[in-house]
C-alpha positions as CSV (number, residue, x, y, z in Angstrom):
1,M,25.0,-1.5,-28.1
2,K,21.7,-0.3,-29.7
3,M,19.9,-1.5,-26.5
4,K,22.4,0.1,-24.3
5,H,21.9,3.5,-26.3
6,I,18.1,3.2,-25.8
7,L,18.4,2.7,-22.0
8,E,20.8,5.6,-21.8
9,N,18.3,7.8,-23.7
10,W,15.5,6.9,-21.3
11,N,17.5,7.4,-18.1
12,K,17.4,11.4,-18.6
13,F,15.6,14.4,-17.5
14,L,16.1,14.3,-13.8
15,L,13.6,16.5,-11.8
16,K,13.9,17.9,-8.4
17,E,12.2,15.5,-5.9
18,N,9.4,17.1,-4.1
19,S,6.3,16.2,-1.9
20,F,3.3,18.1,-0.7
21,Y,0.3,17.3,1.3
22,K,-3.3,17.2,0.1
23,N,-6.0,17.1,3.0
24,G,-3.2,15.9,5.2
25,V,-2.2,13.1,2.9
26,E,1.4,13.0,1.8
27,I,2.0,13.0,-2.0
28,I,5.5,12.2,-3.1
29,K,5.7,13.1,-6.6
30,A,8.0,11.3,-9.2
31,T,11.5,12.7,-9.8
32,T,12.2,11.7,-13.3
33,Q,10.4,11.4,-16.6
34,E,12.4,8.2,-17.4
35,L,10.7,4.9,-18.1
36,D,12.1,2.1,-15.8
37,Q,14.8,0.1,-17.6
38,R,13.3,-3.2,-16.5
39,I,10.2,-2.3,-18.2
40,I,11.9,-1.4,-21.5
41,R,13.8,-4.7,-21.3
42,N,10.5,-6.6,-21.0
43,F,9.0,-4.6,-23.7
44,K,11.8,-5.4,-26.1
45,R,11.7,-9.0,-25.0
46,L,8.0,-9.3,-25.8
47,E,8.6,-7.6,-29.4
48,T,11.5,-10.2,-30.0
49,F,9.2,-13.0,-28.9
50,I,6.3,-11.8,-31.4
51,Q,8.9,-11.5,-34.2
52,N,10.1,-15.0,-33.7
53,E,6.5,-16.1,-33.8
54,R,5.9,-14.4,-37.0
55,I,9.0,-16.2,-38.6
56,K,7.9,-19.6,-37.1
57,K,4.2,-19.2,-38.3
58,N,5.3,-17.4,-41.8
59,N,2.8,-14.7,-40.8
60,P,4.6,-11.2,-41.0
61,N,1.5,-9.3,-39.8
62,L,1.0,-11.3,-36.5
63,K,0.5,-9.2,-33.6
64,V,-0.9,-9.1,-30.0
65,E,-3.4,-6.7,-28.6
66,I,-3.5,-5.4,-25.1
67,V,-7.1,-4.3,-24.2
68,F,-8.1,-2.1,-21.2
69,N,-11.8,-1.8,-20.4
70,E,-13.5,0.3,-17.7
71,L,-17.1,-0.1,-16.9
72,I,-18.7,3.0,-15.2
73,K,-21.0,1.9,-12.4
74,N,-23.2,3.7,-10.1
75,T,-21.1,3.2,-7.0
76,Q,-17.8,2.1,-8.2
77,N,-16.0,1.5,-11.5
78,I,-14.6,-1.9,-12.5
79,C,-11.8,-2.6,-14.9
80,F,-9.7,-5.1,-16.6
81,I,-6.5,-5.2,-18.8
82,A,-5.5,-8.2,-20.7
83,F,-3.8,-9.7,-23.8
84,K,-6.0,-10.7,-26.5
85,S,-3.7,-12.7,-28.8
86,N,-3.6,-15.4,-31.6
87,I,-0.4,-16.4,-29.9
88,K,-1.5,-19.0,-27.3
89,E,1.9,-18.7,-25.4
90,I,1.1,-15.2,-24.5
91,S,-1.6,-14.5,-21.9
92,G,-2.4,-12.4,-18.9
93,R,-5.2,-10.4,-17.3
94,I,-5.5,-8.1,-14.3
95,E,-8.9,-7.2,-12.8
96,F,-9.2,-4.3,-10.5
97,A,-11.8,-2.0,-9.2
98,Q,-12.3,1.6,-7.5
99,L,-12.7,1.6,-3.8
100,N,-15.8,3.7,-2.5
101,K,-16.8,4.9,1.0
102,K,-18.8,1.5,1.6
103,S,-15.9,-0.6,0.7
104,D,-14.9,-3.1,3.2
105,D,-11.3,-2.2,2.8
106,G,-11.9,1.5,3.3
107,F,-12.0,4.3,0.9
108,G,-8.3,4.9,0.5
109,E,-8.7,8.3,-1.3
110,G,-10.8,6.6,-4.0
111,S,-7.9,4.3,-5.1
112,Y,-8.4,1.5,-7.5
113,K,-7.6,-2.0,-5.8
114,I,-5.9,-5.0,-7.7
115,L,-8.5,-8.0,-7.4
116,K,-7.1,-10.7,-9.2
117,T,-4.2,-11.6,-11.6
118,F,-4.8,-14.4,-14.1
119,D,-2.7,-16.8,-16.1
120,V,0.3,-14.4,-16.7
121,R,2.8,-16.0,-19.2
122,P,5.3,-16.6,-20.3
123,A,7.0,-15.4,-17.0
124,E,10.4,-14.7,-18.6
125,L,8.9,-12.0,-20.7
126,G,7.7,-10.0,-17.7
127,I,4.1,-9.8,-19.1
128,G,2.6,-9.0,-15.6
129,T,5.0,-6.1,-15.1
130,L,3.9,-4.7,-18.4
131,L,0.3,-4.9,-17.6
132,Y,0.8,-3.3,-14.2
133,E,2.8,-0.3,-15.8
134,L,-0.1,0.1,-18.3
135,V,-2.6,0.3,-15.3
136,L,-0.5,2.9,-13.5
137,E,-0.1,4.9,-16.6
138,Q,-3.8,5.0,-17.5
139,L,-5.1,5.7,-14.1
140,G,-2.3,8.5,-13.9
141,T,-4.0,10.2,-16.9
142,K,-7.0,10.7,-14.4
143,E,-4.8,11.5,-11.4
144,L,-6.0,8.2,-9.9
145,F,-3.8,5.8,-7.9
146,L,-3.5,2.0,-7.5
147,V,-3.2,-0.1,-4.4
148,C,-2.4,-3.9,-3.9
149,D,-4.8,-6.3,-2.4
150,R,-5.2,-5.4,1.1
151,T,-5.0,-8.9,2.8
152,S,-3.0,-11.1,0.4
153,V,-0.2,-10.6,-2.1
154,T,1.8,-13.2,-3.9
155,E,5.6,-13.2,-3.4
156,E,6.1,-12.2,-7.0
157,A,3.7,-9.3,-6.9
158,Q,5.2,-8.2,-3.4
159,N,8.5,-7.6,-5.4
160,V,6.5,-5.5,-8.0
161,W,5.2,-3.2,-5.2
162,N,8.5,-3.0,-3.5
163,I,10.1,-2.0,-6.8
164,Y,7.5,0.8,-7.2
165,N,8.2,2.1,-3.7
166,Q,11.9,2.5,-4.8
167,R,11.3,3.8,-8.3
168,S,11.9,7.6,-8.9
169,D,9.3,7.8,-11.8
170,I,6.4,6.6,-9.7
171,T,4.3,8.8,-7.6
172,K,3.5,7.6,-4.3
173,K,0.7,8.4,-1.8
174,Q,0.9,7.5,2.0
175,L,-2.3,6.1,3.1
176,D,-3.6,5.7,6.7
177,I,-4.6,2.7,8.8
178,S,-8.4,1.9,9.4
179,Y,-10.0,2.1,12.8
180,D,-10.4,-1.7,12.6
181,N,-6.5,-2.0,12.4
182,I,-6.1,-0.1,15.5
183,E,-8.6,-2.4,17.4
184,R,-7.1,-5.6,16.0
185,F,-3.3,-5.0,16.3
186,E,-0.9,-4.1,19.2
187,F,2.7,-4.6,19.8
188,K,5.1,-4.9,22.7
189,D,8.1,-2.7,22.9
190,N,11.5,-3.9,24.3
191,S,10.4,-3.1,27.8
192,G,7.2,-5.2,27.4
193,N,4.9,-2.4,27.3
194,T,1.9,-2.5,24.8
195,Q,1.8,0.0,21.9
196,K,-1.0,0.5,19.8
197,L,-1.1,1.8,16.3
198,K,-1.8,5.4,15.7
199,Q,-3.4,7.0,12.5
200,I,-1.6,9.5,10.6
201,T,-4.6,11.9,10.0
202,P,-7.2,10.8,12.8
203,N,-9.5,13.8,11.8
204,Y,-9.5,12.7,8.1
205,E,-11.2,9.4,7.0
206,D,-10.9,9.4,3.3
207,D,-7.4,8.1,3.4
208,D,-8.2,5.3,5.7
209,I,-7.8,1.8,4.2
210,E,-7.0,-1.7,5.3
211,Q,-3.4,-2.3,6.2
212,Y,-3.1,-5.9,7.0
213,M,-0.3,-6.4,4.5
214,A,1.7,-3.4,5.6
215,I,1.4,-4.3,9.3
216,S,2.4,-8.0,8.7
217,D,5.2,-6.6,6.6
218,K,6.7,-3.9,9.1
219,G,4.7,-4.4,12.2
220,I,4.4,-1.1,14.3
221,N,6.5,0.7,11.5
222,W,4.0,-0.2,8.9
223,K,4.2,3.2,7.2
224,D,7.6,2.0,5.9
225,S,6.0,-0.8,3.9
226,A,5.5,-0.5,0.2
227,F,1.9,-2.0,0.7
228,S,0.9,1.0,2.7
229,K,0.9,3.3,-0.2
230,A,-0.9,4.0,-3.3
231,Y,1.0,4.5,-6.7
232,T,0.4,6.2,-9.9
233,K,2.5,7.5,-12.9
234,E,2.6,11.1,-14.4
235,N,3.7,9.9,-17.8
236,T,2.7,7.3,-20.4
237,S,6.1,6.3,-21.6
238,L,5.1,2.6,-21.9
239,T,1.8,3.4,-23.5
240,N,3.5,5.5,-26.1
241,L,6.0,2.8,-26.9
242,I,3.2,0.3,-27.5
243,I,1.2,2.7,-29.6
244,N,4.2,3.0,-31.9
245,S,5.1,-0.7,-31.9
246,N,4.7,-2.7,-35.0
247,F,4.1,-5.8,-32.9
248,I,1.5,-4.8,-30.3
249,N,-1.8,-3.0,-30.6
250,F,-3.4,-1.1,-27.4
251,S,-7.0,-0.3,-27.1
252,F,-8.6,1.7,-24.2
253,Q,-12.5,1.8,-23.7
254,T,-14.6,3.5,-21.1
255,L,-18.0,1.9,-21.2
256,N,-21.4,2.5,-19.7
257,N,-23.1,-0.6,-21.3
258,R,-22.6,-3.6,-19.0
259,D,-23.4,-6.2,-21.6
260,L,-20.6,-4.8,-23.9
261,Y,-18.2,-4.7,-21.1
262,F,-18.7,-8.4,-20.1
263,N,-18.7,-9.4,-23.9
264,N,-15.3,-7.9,-24.2
265,L,-14.1,-9.6,-21.0
266,E,-15.4,-13.0,-21.9
267,S,-13.7,-12.7,-25.3
268,I,-10.2,-12.8,-23.6
269,N,-7.9,-15.6,-23.9
270,N,-8.5,-18.4,-21.3
271,Y,-11.3,-16.5,-19.7
272,D,-13.1,-18.6,-16.9
273,I,-16.2,-17.0,-15.4
274,N,-16.0,-19.2,-12.3
275,K,-12.5,-17.5,-11.5
276,S,-13.4,-13.8,-12.4
277,S,-14.0,-11.2,-9.8
278,F,-16.9,-9.8,-11.8
279,R,-20.4,-11.5,-12.9
280,R,-22.5,-10.4,-15.9
281,N,-25.7,-11.2,-13.9
282,D,-24.8,-9.3,-10.9
283,Q,-28.3,-7.6,-10.4
284,D,-27.3,-4.8,-8.2
285,D,-24.4,-2.6,-8.4
286,E,-24.6,-1.8,-4.8
287,D,-23.6,-5.3,-4.0
288,N,-20.1,-4.9,-5.2
289,Y,-17.9,-3.1,-2.9
290,F,-14.7,-5.3,-3.1
């Protein structure tokens, strides 16, 4: 009954849905201040798991830490969020980076793009969804957005993005297709006539982005795909829960020091430099456009 009461309390404060256009790009604002009930359940499961580990290890002070680091670079920022834990059963890391106007995938209004997700476990705790939620919340504090990988998304991650597209507490931004997409893809209508893709804002390039995933998902109706949009949150509900938790610590650092960033990254559980998107010895920031 206690959990039901918590969920009911979070499912309040409905706001009127609205959207607006910025430079021709449609922004669909969140309609509630609630924290999605699935996220609350996963958060509670994680706390319960840690509590049980305290009992098993006879360590009443046992906690896990979630670390969020952002490295400010000359051309684009790179980030990771990860669990740093003495509980070996808990692990997970997401690496992501901000797109810029030289990015192969397009600018996408300066969105941050998921690069890789690593060793997220145990799956039954929803570790990955908690990390994704925190990324959305922290980007949201800067009015920034997140997009999926533009050409490959796992089946599990596809489900996450489809849920984001349905959630009323998530703010969505419709992005455009790139000129390259127009050249590469064409479709046949019911009469056999060839149809080419069309841009939403042909006179505005900053919202252009690679839309292979969206086109693969919905074809000529690519705009209906969850993968065609960028997402953010206008509140930090999960962050607030974690900050007040007796089981989880959360730390956020914005860094200008490259060595410090990589020291932090390499200290993460199960870090493998050969699998990472980032390299400490990258000599030229201009090389990394992701």
